[in-house]
Residue, then its C-alpha position, 0 to 999 in steps of 0.5 A: m571750081v571752089a576758090p582756094v583759101v589764102l594761108k597768109p593773106e597778110q603776106v599777099p602783095e596788094d597789087l596781086i588782089c583783084s580790086i573788084c572782088m577783093t580776093l586773090p585771083l584764081d585765073p589772074i589777067l593783066t591790063p595794059c596799065e599793069h593792074i591784075f584782076c580775076r578774069g571774070c571780074i574784068h570781062q564783066a567790068l569791060e562790058g560796061s565801059n572799056q576803061c580800067p576800073i582802077d585808073r580809067m585808062a582805055c582798055t578792051t578785052h583784046q588787050l588783056r593778057t595772062l601773067a608771065g615772068c617774075i609776076f607770074r612766079v610771085w603769084g604762083s607761089i602764094p600758099v593756099k589751102c583747099g576750098n573744100h578744107s571744111d569738108g575734110c580736105a587737108w591739102t595745102g600748096s601753091i595757088g599755081d598747083y590748085a587747078n590740078h588739085t581740084h581734079l583729084c580732090s575727093r571731097g570736091r568730086s563727091s559734091r560734083i557727083v551728088s550734084a550731077l546725080q540730083g540734077k539727073l534725078d530731077q530731069l527724070e522726075e519731070e519726065n515721069s510727070k509728063l508721061k503720067e499726064e500723057l497717059q491720063s489724057f490718052q485713057s480719057g480720049n479713049a474712054i470718050l471714044l468708047r462711050t460714043l460708040y456704045s451710044n451710037r450703036q446700042d440700038d443696032e442689033s445687026s452691028t453687035a458683033t462688029l462693036k465687040q470686035e472694035n471694043a477689043q481692038l481698042k483695049e488691046q491698042l490701049q494696053n500696047s500704048k501703056i507698055e510703049l509709054r512706059s518702055r519707050p518715053n517720048l524723049p528728044g532724040l539723041f542720034t541724028g545719023t551722024y557720028n560726030f560726038t566730041r569731047y564737048d558731046v560726052v554727056q549726050l553720048s552717055q545718055l544715048i548709050s544708057r537709053y538702049l543699054e541692052n537694046k541698041p537700035k539697028e541703025i546705030d553702028s557700035n563700032q563707030i560709036y566705039n571710035c567716038v568714045q576712044s576719041c573722047y578718052r584721048d582728049l582726056d588723056s592729053n589733058y588739054r587746057d581747053n577741055p570742058q568743065h567736069y570733063h574728068l567726071d563726065m568721061k568716067m560716067l561714059l566709060v561706066t555706061c559703056e561697061a554696063s551696055t551690050w554694045f561693044t565687043v570683048r576686045q573693045r570692052e577690055n580696052m575701055r576697062g584699061w582706060y578706066g584703070v589709067h584715070f579712075 
């Protein structure tokens, strides 16, 4: 998440500033000795020493707590602007509302989509390079085999017919192998025979469906896959605090992939279009 920018830093109480990174914490944590830090900063500091970085009082991660009461209200009312303001986002508000804004920020969402697509493109290019190497190795091995066969049998006139037949079969196998390598790359398996896809497996579920958009394997039950998609959507609709990072974007990708596939019934597709309309 892009950090917000404080509108009036001179009005922010010094006690609310993280003394490790010297910024206003987006996710503030309070030590037993009443000092405030960023969650990430204090956790990293306590890995080396179970002491508060300010007064060296004994402190462990189990003793940390979130802000509450008056101090939480003071922190939550500090005015900030969006960290994507340089990209054109004009939002301003309190830091307490910033987390909700980041899920709706079109500038931030665009950069996340570009980053995700670039990552997938890099992955596909790497897989394509490996497939080319495997195909070249396969072609080289078959060429050596053919030369060996011709060399060993060129003087045996009685086996000419057999040699031609074997040569034709090898060429057919080579052609079939090329087609199979192009259409069904040797990618890691995504379906293990169980339907335990949860909100933490949304990306894997999208990859499974996209791999076989119009040619679902017979061993996969599309109704059970639909139930997994429905369960993941309910977690999105409930807006749980512990939903994975980028869950909103990942669910959008999953629903778009389902719409592009031929896996589901007309009623199921209508339901998923309705879900998409609610949140996207």
